[in-house]
C-alpha positions in Angstrom: 163.7 -35.9 -252.3 166.1 -33.1 -251.2 169.7 -34.0 -250.9 172.1 -32.1 -248.6 175.8 -32.5 -248.9 177.7 -32.9 -245.7 181.0 -34.1 -244.5 181.9 -36.5 -241.7 185.4 -37.3 -240.4 186.5 -40.9 -240.3 189.9 -42.6 -240.3 191.4 -44.1 -243.3 190.9 -47.5 -241.8 187.2 -46.9 -241.4 187.0 -45.6 -245.0 188.6 -48.8 -246.3 186.2 -50.9 -244.3 183.2 -49.0 -245.7 184.5 -49.3 -249.2 184.9 -53.0 -248.8 181.5 -53.5 -247.2 179.9 -51.3 -249.9 181.3 -53.5 -252.6 180.5 -56.8 -250.8 176.8 -55.7 -250.3 176.6 -54.3 -253.8 175.4 -50.9 -252.6 175.9 -47.9 -254.8 176.4 -45.1 -252.3 177.7 -44.6 -248.8 174.4 -43.0 -247.8 172.6 -46.2 -248.8 175.3 -48.3 -247.0 175.0 -46.3 -243.8 171.2 -46.5 -243.8 171.4 -50.3 -244.4 173.7 -50.6 -241.4 171.4 -48.5 -239.2 168.4 -50.6 -240.2 170.2 -53.8 -239.5 171.3 -52.5 -236.1 167.7 -51.5 -235.2 166.3 -54.9 -236.3 169.0 -56.7 -234.3 168.3 -54.6 -231.2 164.5 -55.3 -231.5 165.0 -59.0 -232.0 166.9 -59.4 -228.8 163.7 -59.3 -226.8 162.5 -62.7 -228.2 159.1 -64.2 -227.5 158.5 -62.1 -224.4 158.6 -58.8 -226.3 155.6 -56.7 -225.2 154.6 -59.2 -222.5 157.0 -58.0 -219.8 155.6 -55.7 -217.0 157.3 -53.3 -214.7 158.5 -54.6 -211.4 156.3 -53.9 -208.4 157.1 -53.7 -204.7 155.8 -57.2 -204.4 158.5 -58.4 -206.8 161.3 -57.4 -204.4 163.0 -60.2 -202.7 162.6 -58.7 -199.2 158.8 -58.7 -199.6 158.6 -62.4 -200.4 157.5 -64.9 -197.8 159.0 -68.4 -197.9 
């Protein structure tokens, strides 16, 4: 694996939060911490679709309220 060194700008407050979270999660590096947080965010976003994930279809003209007959 090739590692590149880079810098990002964050506030002191954010750095303190990252340090605390890194210790709480027992993660050895900030890179691993950031990747863990990204993965968690992606899993959370995907889980928001619930049981209908993949079953929904696009709306058609017939789905519009003004095309319905009562």
